[in-house]
N, C-alpha and C positions, 0 to 999 in steps of 0.2 A: 456675337454682338448683341447686347441687351436692348430690349425694346423699352423705352421710357413709359412708365405708367401715367395715366392721366391724373392730373392734380385737381382735387376738388376745390373749386373757387367758393370759399365761404361767404364772400361778399355777395355773390349771385344767389347763393342759397338764402341768405338773409333778405335779399331783395324780393325773391319769389315768395318767401314766407310772409313778408310784409304785404305783398299784393293779395294774399289769401285772407287777410283780416283775421288773425287769430282771436282778437277780442270778440269777434262776432260768432265764432264757433259755438259759444255757449247759447246763442239764440238758435242756431241750426240744429244742434244735437237733440233738443227736445222732440223734434219731428222724427227722429229715429227712435227715441226712447219711449215716448208716450204711447204710440200704437202697440208697443209690446206689453203694456199694462203691468209693469213690475214683475214680469216672469223671471224670478230669481234662478230658475233652473237653466235659463238661457246663458247665464254667466259661465257655465261649464262647457259651452259649445264654441267651436271655432267660428261658426256663423256670426254669432253676436259680436265678437271682438273684431273680426274682419270688417263687418258692417260699420261698427263704431269708428274704426280707423278710416274707412272710406268717407265717412261723413265729416271728417275734419279737413285736411288739406286738399284731397282730390276734388270733392264737391265744391269747396270754396274757391279754389284756383280757377275752375271752369266758370263759376258764376261771376266772380269779381275780376278775374283776369281779362275775360272778354269785354267786360264793362269798362275796364281801364283802357283797353285798346281803342274803344269807341269814343271815350270821353276825354281824350288828351286836350281837346280845345276848351273843355269846360273845367277840368280839374285844376288848371293853372290859376283859376280864381277861387278855389276851394281851400280854405285854411285847414279844414279837418284832414285833408289828404296829406298834409305835411307832418302830421303826428305819427309817431312810431306805431307800427302795427295797426293802423287804421286807414290803409290805402297808400297811395303814392302819387306824387306829382311827376310822373314819368313822361319822357318824350317817346316818340315813336321808335327812335333808335334804341332807347333803353329797353323797350319791349320786344326787341328782336329775339327770336328764339322762344317766346312765350308759348306759341302754339305747340311746340315740341313738348314742353313741360306739361301743358294741359293734357295732351293726348297720352303721353307715357304714364303720368300719375293716375289717370283714370283707367286706362286700358289694362295695366298690370293687375290691380285688384279685381277688375271685372272679369278678366280672363281666368284668374284663379277661382273666382266664384263659379264661372261657367264649367271649368274642368271638374271641380269637385262635385258640383251638383248635376253635372251632365245636362245642363240646360243652357244651350247656346242661344236659343231663340229669344228668351226673355231678356237676358242681359245685353245682347246685341241691340235689341229693339229699344231697351231703356236708354242706352248710350246714344243711339241715333236721335231719339226723340228729345232727350235732354240737351244735346249739343245743338240741335235744330232750333229749339226754343230760345236758347241763349243767343244764337246768331240772329234770329228774327227780331228779338227784342233789342239788340244792341247795334248791329252792324248795318251799314247802308248797303243796298238801297232800301232796306226794310226799316230798320231803326224805329220800331214801334215805341221805344222808350221816349222818343221825342215827339210823339203824335198822340197827345191826350185826346180821348180817354183810353186809347188802346194800350197805354202802359199799365193799366190796372190788372187785367186778367192774367198776365204772364207769370207774375210771382206766385199767386195761389195755385195755378195749374202746375207750375214747376215743383212746388213743395208737395202737392198731392202725389205727383209722380215719385218723389223721394219717399213719401209714406208708403206707397205701393211697393217700392223696392225693399224697404225695411220689413214689411209684412211677408213678402215673397221669400226673402232670404232667410228669415227666421221661422218660416212656416207657421204663421199665425193668420187668423182671418182678417180680411180687410175691414176698415172702420165702417160703421153704419152712418146714416145721414147726420145725426147729431154731432158726433166727433168731427166729421168732415166739415160741417159748418163752422165749428170752432177753429179748425185748422185754417180754413179760408179767411175768416174774419181776423184771426191773429196775424196771419201773414200780410194781409192788407193793412193792418194797423202798423206793423213794422215798416212796411213799404211807404206809407203816407208820412210817418214820422221822419223817415230818411229824406223824403222829398221836401218836407217842411224845413228840415235843417239845412238843406241845400238850395232852398228856393232863391236866395239872392244870387248865388254864383251861377245857378242854372239860367236865371234871367239874363245875366251878363253874357253868358255863352250861347244865348238864343236856343236853349233847350226847353221845348214846350211840354213840360210834364203837367200832370193834372193839377198839382199844387200851384204851379206858375199860372195856369189858365184861370183857376177859380179864386186864387188869392189866399192870403194867410188866414183870414177870418173863417172862410168857408172850409178851408182845409182842417182847421182846429175843430170846427163843428162836425166834419166828416169823421175825424178821428174819435171824437167823443161818441158819435153814433155807433161806430164800430166796437168801441169798448163796451157800450151798453148792450149791443148784440151778443158779445161774448159773455157778459154777466148773466143775461137772460138765458143763454145757452147752457151755462154752468148750472143755473137754478133748475132748468128743465131736464137736462140730460146727465149731469154729473153729480146728482145728489146721492148720498149714501143710501143704498137699498139692499135688502136681503136677497134680491134676485137679479139686479142689474148692475153691471160694472162697465160703464160706457168707455172708460179709458182703455179697456181691453176689447171692447166692441165685438162681442160674440164668443170670446174665449171662455167666459164663465159658463156658457151652455155646455161645453165639453166637461168642465169640472163638475157641473151639477149632475150630469149623467153619471160621472164616476162616483160622486157622492151618493147618488141614488141607489147604487148597488150595495151600499152598506146596510146591514139590517138594523144596526143600532141607531135609532133616531137621535138620541142624545149626542152621540159621537158625531153624527152628520151635522147637527146644528152647531156644535162647537167648532168643527173644522171650517164651516162656512163663515162663522164669525171671525175666525183667525185669518182666513183668506182676505176678507174685506178689510180687516184692520191693517194687514200687511201691504195691500195693494192700493186701496182707495186713499188712505190718509196721506201717504207720501205723494200720491198724484195730485191731491187737492192742495197740499202744501206747495208743490211746485207750481201749480196754476196760480195760486195767490201771489207767489213771489214774482211770476211773470207780470201780473197786473200791477204790482207795486212798481216794477221797473218801467212798464208802459206809462203809468201816470206821471212818474218823475220826468221821463223824457218828454212827455206831452206838455206838461206845465212849463218845463224849461224852454221848450221851443216856442211856446205861445208868448213868452215874455219878451222875445226879440222882435 
């Protein structure tokens, strides 16, 4: 007697993929790539590709899946959630089984990381902290997402934890204060733009976000101030220098020691110039592209 094989329900796969907001993956992935500072040698390692894969669906389904479970009462007013791959106007019955998807999709890659690196403590701790932050932010009785201004710190803290995971997995130094300030201000900018876009439906659903409490005008001013902080941070910490590479936040120190062992000063200077051209220029281009997207979203939201 043959045992029937389980049939993959493509409609449910599409449903969960939509919940993970694939269009927003491009905003999440820089927090994995930027701390690595353009280390092209990492492309040949399993660590890099496993981490890159983890920062797509698993990270997003935990972040946005729990958010959708908590916001079924608000999302019914939100026209953006009806668009393909930008969320879902799902009911509680539609979200049945989502916890299993979140746990399985996160635990499989994290267990693989733990086995291969023989480091169970870090990856277990990361998962517990990340899951706890999402629960505290979204779900009752905590639901800090609805208790302004306590909705503000969770997003930057969560992304700094993701940056820590990226650095630990790829064995690169943690960012210094300058890059961390950039990551915090950029995540807050994204967070406030999202709140500004959702301010009307959040008001209808009685969700007291910071944008709802302070209003559209002050929210636009806050976003403008955050963008100014990022620009000042770029000017101070992300300028092209012969000795500092803030995108790599300390990795250049190791390379400089390696270059220092070379006896030929001309070769050393040439290599240093090559490293900066290869690593800083793409990083600065990516940063300028992010600001262009920030400004477009900011100006579009302020017109409503």
